[in-house]
C-alpha positions as CSV (number, residue, x, y, z in Angstrom):
1,M,-3.6,15.6,2.1
2,G,-5.4,18.6,3.8
3,E,-8.0,18.3,1.1
4,L,-9.0,14.7,1.6
5,P,-11.5,14.3,4.4
6,P,-14.2,17.1,2.6
7,R,-13.5,15.2,-0.8
8,V,-14.0,12.0,1.0
9,A,-17.0,13.0,3.2
10,A,-18.8,14.3,-0.1
11,A,-17.9,11.6,-1.9
12,A,-19.6,9.2,0.6
13,E,-22.5,11.2,0.6
14,E,-22.8,10.9,-2.7
15,R,-22.4,7.3,-2.6
16,R,-25.4,7.1,0.2
17,S,-27.9,8.2,-2.1
18,D,-26.6,7.4,-5.5
19,P,-24.3,3.9,-5.1
20,R,-21.7,2.8,-7.7
21,D,-20.0,-0.5,-8.3
22,D,-16.8,0.5,-5.7
23,L,-14.9,0.5,-2.7
24,L,-16.5,3.6,-1.5
25,T,-20.3,2.7,-2.3
26,A,-19.7,-1.1,0.1
27,L,-17.8,0.6,2.4
28,V,-21.1,3.1,2.9
29,Q,-23.6,0.1,2.4
30,F,-21.6,-2.1,4.8
31,R,-24.1,-3.5,8.0
32,Y,-22.3,-5.4,11.5
33,P,-24.5,-8.0,12.4
34,D,-26.1,-5.6,14.5
35,G,-27.5,-3.5,11.3
36,R,-25.1,-0.2,12.7
37,G,-22.9,0.3,10.0
38,L,-19.7,2.2,9.6
39,T,-19.2,5.8,11.0
40,S,-18.1,8.6,8.7
41,Q,-14.8,8.6,11.0
42,V,-13.8,4.7,9.9
43,I,-14.6,5.3,6.6
44,M,-12.6,8.1,6.5
45,E,-9.4,6.4,8.0
46,I,-9.8,3.4,5.8
47,C,-10.1,5.7,2.5
48,T,-6.8,7.7,3.9
49,L,-4.9,3.8,4.8
50,I,-5.6,3.2,1.1
51,I,-4.7,6.7,-0.3
52,A,-1.6,6.9,1.8
53,G,-0.4,3.4,1.4
54,G,-1.0,3.2,-2.3
55,D,1.0,6.8,-2.4
56,D,3.9,4.7,-0.3
57,T,3.9,1.7,-2.4
58,T,4.1,3.6,-5.4
59,T,6.8,5.9,-4.7
60,G,9.2,3.1,-3.4
61,L,8.2,1.1,-6.8
62,V,9.4,4.2,-8.5
63,A,12.3,4.5,-6.5
64,N,13.4,0.4,-6.5
65,S,13.2,0.2,-10.1
66,V,15.6,3.6,-11.0
67,R,17.9,1.4,-8.6
68,E,17.4,-1.5,-10.1
69,H,17.9,-0.4,-13.4
70,R,20.9,1.7,-12.4
71,H,22.2,-1.6,-11.1
72,R,21.3,-3.2,-13.9
73,Q,23.5,-0.5,-16.0
74,R,26.8,-1.0,-13.9
75,L,26.4,-4.7,-13.9
76,E,26.7,-4.5,-17.6
77,D,29.4,-1.6,-17.7
78,D,31.7,-3.6,-15.1
79,A,30.7,-7.3,-16.5
80,G,34.5,-8.7,-16.8
81,D,35.3,-6.8,-13.3
82,V,34.0,-9.9,-10.3
83,H,34.9,-7.2,-7.4
84,A,32.7,-4.7,-8.6
85,R,29.8,-6.8,-8.9
86,A,30.5,-8.3,-5.3
87,T,30.2,-5.4,-3.9
88,M,26.9,-4.5,-5.7
89,V,25.4,-7.4,-5.5
90,A,25.7,-7.8,-1.3
91,P,23.4,-4.6,-0.8
92,V,20.5,-5.9,-3.2
93,M,20.9,-8.8,-1.2
94,S,20.4,-7.5,2.2
95,R,17.8,-5.6,0.4
96,M,15.8,-8.6,-0.2
97,A,16.0,-10.4,3.2
98,S,14.9,-7.6,4.9
99,L,11.9,-7.8,2.7
100,H,11.4,-11.0,3.2
101,S,11.7,-11.3,6.8
102,T,9.0,-8.5,7.3
103,A,5.8,-9.7,8.9
104,S,2.3,-9.5,7.0
105,I,-1.1,-8.7,9.3
106,T,-4.0,-10.5,8.1
107,A,-7.2,-9.2,9.4
108,T,-9.6,-12.0,10.9
109,S,-13.5,-12.5,10.4
110,S,-14.3,-11.1,14.3
111,G,-12.5,-8.0,12.9
112,S,-9.6,-8.6,14.8
113,C,-5.7,-8.7,12.9
114,R,-2.8,-11.2,13.5
115,T,0.4,-11.3,12.3
116,N,2.0,-14.1,10.3
């Protein structure tokens, strides 16, 4: 992500002079009630989080899809073997439980965050 800061900064400057219907334009045009806008640093941090989060999410989805595909193939191959099926299902159920117990974070209208 070494190239990210200069590219985002250049794109943000471009949106200031040539607005588009996109998130970066919304960030550049955002104003607090007192008229202040977001600093370049804040815009950079938001864009970095979105890009890194998208990369992490995509990586996880692809990895889990491959894992699920292999798991389904093994279930089909071992359809008659109850013990084999039980040893494959337990780890999946464990992963699902940990996903459901993860707290979500919600931004409030005052700009702070709270956990659910």
